[in-house]
Residue, then its C-alpha position, 0 to 999 in steps of 0.5 A: x220567279x227570283x233568282x238564286x241570288x235573291x234567294x240569298x239576300x232577300x227583295x223587298x221595298x224599302x219602308x221608310x219614306x222620305x220627301x226625296x228618295x235617296x239610292x244608291x246609283x245601279x252599277x251601270x247607272x254609274x257607268x252611264x254617268x260617268x261616261x257623261x262626264x267624260x265625254x261630255x252632254x251627248x244624245x247617244x244614250x238617249x232612247x226614244x220612241x215614236x207613236x204616229x197617232x190616226x184619229x181625234x187625239x184627246x190632248x188632255x187625256x193623253x197628258x193626264x195619262x202621261x202624268x199618272x205614269x210619272x207618279x207611278x215610276x220613281x225613275x221618271x222623277x229620278x236625276x243624279x248626284x255626286x256626294x262623299x264621292x258616292x254617286x245617288x239618285x234623287x227621287x222627287x215625290x212629285x214632278x209635273x209632266x209638260x206636253x208640248x204642242x207644236x201645230x204644222x197642219x198649215x204647213x203645205x207639206x207638214x212632214x218634212x217639218x215633223x221630222x226635223x223637229x222630232x230629229x232635233x228632240x231625238x238628239x238633245x242631251x240631258x242634264x243628268x243632275x236635272x229632273x225629269x230625264x225624260x220628255x215628250x212632246x205633240x207633233x200635229x200634222x193634221x187634225x186627225x194625224x199626230x206624232x207623240x214623241x217621247x225621249x228619255x236618256x238611258x240611265x232611267x230606261x232600257x227596251x223592255x221599259x220602253x214596252x212597258x211604258x207604250x203599253x201603260x200609256x195605252x191603257x191608261x189614255x184608253x180608260x180616261x177616253x171612256x170615262x172609267x177609273x185607270x186600273x194599273x196593278x201596283x207596283x211592289x218596288x220602285x228601282x232604287x229598292x233595285x239598286x239597293x239589292x244589287x249591291x246587297x247581292x253582289x256579296x254572295x257568295x253566288x256571285x263570287x263564283x260566276x265572277x271566277x267563271x267570267x274571269x276564266x272565260x274572257x281572259x286573254x282576248x284580243x282588246x278590239x275586233x278588226x272590221x274592215x273600216x273606212x278610215x283609221x279609228x279617231x283618237x277618241x270615240x266620237x259616237x257619230x252614227x247611223x242606222x240602216x234598217x232592211x227587210x228580212x224576208x218572212x220565208x227565211x225566217x220561217x226556214x230558220x226558226x224550223x232549223x233551230x228547232x230541229x238543231x235544238x237550239x233557239x232563234x237567236x243562237x242559230x242567227x247570233x252563229x250565224x252573224x259571228x260567222x259574218x264577223x269572222x270572215x270580215x276580220x278573219x279573227x276566229x276568237x270573236x266576242x260579241x255582247x248581247x243585252x239581257x232583261x236584267x229582270x231576274x226578279x218577278x217584281x221587277x217585270x212591270x217596272x220602268x228603269x234601267x235593267x238591261x245588261x250585256x253577256x259577253x258570248x266569246x267562241x272560237x270558229x278556227x278549224x273550220x267547223x261544219x255550221x251546224x257543230x259551231x251552232x252547238x259550240x255557241x248555243x253551249x256558250x249562250x247557256x252558260x252565259x245566261x246560268x252566269x248572269x247574276x253578275x252585272x258586266x260592269x263588275x266583270x270589267x272591273x274584275x279582268x281590268x283591261x287595258x283602257x283605251x279612249x278609241x274603243x269599248x272594253x271587252x267589246x264593240x260589236x252588239x246583237x240582239x233579236x227583239x220585239x218593236x216596243x209598239x206591240x198593238x196598234x190600238x190606242x184607245x179610240x184611235x190606230x198608233x204607229x212606229x214613228x221611227x226617227x233615227x238617230x245619228x249616234x252609235x255607242x257601240x262600233x257595229x251593232x246588229x239587231x233582228x226586229x220583229x214588229x207587231x205585223x211579225x215582220x222581221x226587219x235586220x237594223x244596223x247601227x254603225x259608227x260613221x267614223x269607222x264605215x260607210x254606209x255602202x259597207x253595212x249595205x253589203x255586210x246585210x246582204x252577206x248576212x242574209x246570204x250566209x243566213x240562205x246557205x245555212x238553211x239549205x245546207x247547215x253542215x257546209x263548213x263554215x269557210x266555204x259558205x257564201x259571202x259575196x261582199x263589197x270587196x269581193x266583187x271588187x277584186x274580180x271586176x274591172x277597175x273603173x272608178x272609186x266608190x262615191x259620188x258619180x262613181x258608186x252608181x257604176x261600180x261593178x259590184x253588182x252585190x251593192x244593195x245600196x247601188x243607184x243603178x240597176x243591179x241584178x241585186x238590190x238593197x232590201x232598203x230598196x224594197x222597202x222604200x218602193x213598198x212604202x210608196x206602194x202602200x201609200x198609193x193603195x191607199x189613196x186608190x183604195x180608201x182604205x186606211x191600212x194595207x197590209x205588204x200582203x192584202x190582195x188588191x182586189x180582197x180590199x175592193x178593187x177592181x179593173x178601173x182601180x186598178x187602171x188607176x194605181x197603174x197610173x199612179x204608179x207610174x206618175x211615181x216611179x217613173x216606170x211603165x207598167x201594163x195594168x197586167x201587172x196588177x192581176x198577175x201581182x196583187x200585193x204590195x209585196x209581189x209588185x214590188x218585186x215585180x217592179x225591181x225585176x223589170x219583167x213587167x216593163x214595156x218600152x219607156x219613151x224618154x219622157x216620162x211625167x212625174x207629176x201633173x202639175x199645171x201653168x208652172x214651168x216643169x221641173x226635168x229630172x235627167x237619168x242616165x239609160x238604165x239606171x233605177x230612177x225610183x228616186x225622182x218619183x220619190x222627189x216628184x211627191x215631195x213637190x207642190x201639187x201644182x209643179x209639173x215633174x218629168x223624167x228624162x231617161x233614155x231606153x238603152x242599158x245601163x252603161x258600167x265598167x266604162x265611161x261615157x265617150x263624148x259622143x254618146x253624151x252629145x246624142x243622149x243630150x239631143x235625144x233628151x233635148x227633143x223629148x223636152x221641147x214636145x213638152x215645153x218649147x222653149x224657155x227658161x228650162x228648170x233641170x236637174x240630175x244625179x251621178x252620170x245624169x249631170x253629164x248629161x244634163x251638162x251637155x243639154x245646157x250647153x246646147x240649149x244655151x247655144x241655142x240661146x235659150x235660157x236655163x234658170x236652174x241646174x239643180x244637182x244631187x250629191x255629185x262632182x264634176x268628172x273632170x280633176x275632182x280626184x287626186x290621184x295619188x290618194x284615188x290609187x292609195x285608197x283604190x288598191x288598198x281596198x282590192x288587196x283588202x278584198x283579196x285576202x279576204x277571199x277563202x284561198x279557192x276563190x283567191x286562185x280562182x281569181x288570179x286565174x280570171x285575171x291573167x285570162x283577160x289578159x293585161x292588154x284589156x285591164x290597161x285599156x280600162x284602165x286609160x279609158x278611166x284616167x282620160x276621163x278624170x284626168x284628161x290633161x293640162x290642155x282640158x278646158x272646163x266647159x262654162x255655162x250661164x245656168x245657175x246651179x243648186x247643189x244638194x251635198x253630203x258635209x263630208x266628202x271622201x278624202x281623195x277628192x280634192x277640197x272644193x265646198x262647190x265640187x266643181x261647179x263653182x269654175x263651171x257655172x257663171x251665175x254661182x252655186x248655192x250649197x245645200x248641205x243635206x246630212x245623209x250618205x249619197x245614195x240616200x238623197x232621194x229616198x225619204x226623209x231625206x227626200x223631203x228636205x231636198x224637195x222642200x228648197x227645190x220646191x222654193x227655188x222653183x217658186x221663185x222662178x216661176x214668179x220671175x217668169x210671171x212678172x217678165x210676162x205681165x211686164x212684157 
């Protein structure tokens, strides 16, 4: 159906045929071209899709299919040129597709290398003056396992286009391998025709009236939405970013759909209204502006095109006066309908009309994006093979924050946050996700609730009411008292949906191995897939080896699906008492690697790490059966006792050195105590692997730590509703100042023990894996303090990820690769010594 605007101007393909098609650049293309000139080459506007292909891939058919798509869509043969102050598109008549092929199948563990190359591919900028503005390549993992990755610049594509691309690629590939003529409907127009039409429609009376609507709607808004930030904004946007994805419970989405229908709203409207409540509660600003993407394909002729059609609508709502959520939803509904009714005006035209004050620190008019989308891959069928999403997370973000609900091809829902890492820490994003899901649950149970009373149990809120033991980084991060942080390394009572996602992914792999089934769904019943009691026993053993959690076989009967078993593991309700020593990988004839974990923490990350090491490498987890120590530092006597217990358990596996140990957070303290004790017994420790953990003592600037700590507490307190502020003050008074000071003094003594403190020294060499950027309140030391303790030196390996991602895919694969190389050197050296003896 043509839009009203197109009816005024007409829309038809230009009959002229030129060797090189010359068209005006669309308004959105002009904006991205200008940003490219302003900011320099960047990958922030790269759009990619990855297909994980299982089966006998026909490379020639794949390349031929890709060539047909390029021949079919002018956008894939387009570049840009500036002539006489006008930006134009140049559509070449033809372009030969190149499909590089890289074979990793000979590598012992190809997955980390494949991901690294995929990450590099996505991060490589385009030159907008050179076509093509897309590239594709194939990465071989095994004979019948490949990754196909296609990256395009946003000036020639959008999310809808990527769905068109994948669909056409699948159809063409299927036709070619079956030996039949490919059949796709002829395209009535090309993108250049659309860009010419866009400038014609801007002159219509209808669009001029819509411009007036947006002027009235958006004038007078605050220039920026001030969400709680980890640091001040840089003087210019760096576009540095990260992505985190969390699963959304299916039953919650079902409830949300029913509630939206009952309120004569769409799921999008309800989710957006809840998101606006979240932003209001975080920022304290009731005037909330959020950008939402729209397809921008108001003409039927454009639906099958690949091109940059997506546009942005800015939805502004007033959340003041503490309305009920039902009333707010009604307002958001009217705002959304009004915006879509006036959606013929490109966002860039609105910016031109409003002339907002330009500030290089943030985007004009809005800084937060929201969307509800479907994944580009809508079917697992790809000719005679199977296709699944291959996800590569970019390291950029063009907005402060983008939240997207994504429905995959299996009907599962995911909440994805893209965020600017100059402004937000990953733990803030994890807490924000938890708050968002909590809001939705509260709304589902009581849509009449006032928005100021809806639950927002965020990281700052729990920090206000808890004892102030430490800052939220490195060793102290997993000990922080906010039980609501889903990213916590420790065993908090509520954990991250990201943890669920990772545990489920691990369980899916194990089920495939045990059952010999290529595809496992979250809700597939183990026994319906052919499982029986013997396979259940094997499954339990594999789960124990991978997670380091000892569970009974009966757990499989209680929780026979991946989803329910992951929940059971997380809750810990099925666990039997764990021994201090737990075998994570069998191995043979190698010096074992012992992963040291403090009692009570969630050590599943060491299970992930063990699976990345060579099959012949033995791996054990050492973890005491006691409760998690939280709210206070370990006492020296506790550390000595734990070290003795762990050494005894370790010697039952390996009586004498050389020993190889590693740990993270409090596990590092225990491992250090073990090493000192072992070396006092004349034993050799050949490796002390440390995962992003500072030495405890004298590693933080006391004044900077105090500034950061109390500012966070103050911000957290101010974000609480008045009723909760009063309750917080009351609880603080009831606790008494004496207890608060006693706890604070314990941490002061642990962090800053005084001038007489002598740091412990040991001979073991340190292999330190760390983030490139450390919190500002730590001292400046690239070795995180370990250089003053190890007499054999520190090797530093930087891993560009968050603290809580170190022992999580995909980063754990990189760590495992370097760790395995060091273990191999140690084993070879030990064998050479034995031969010499």
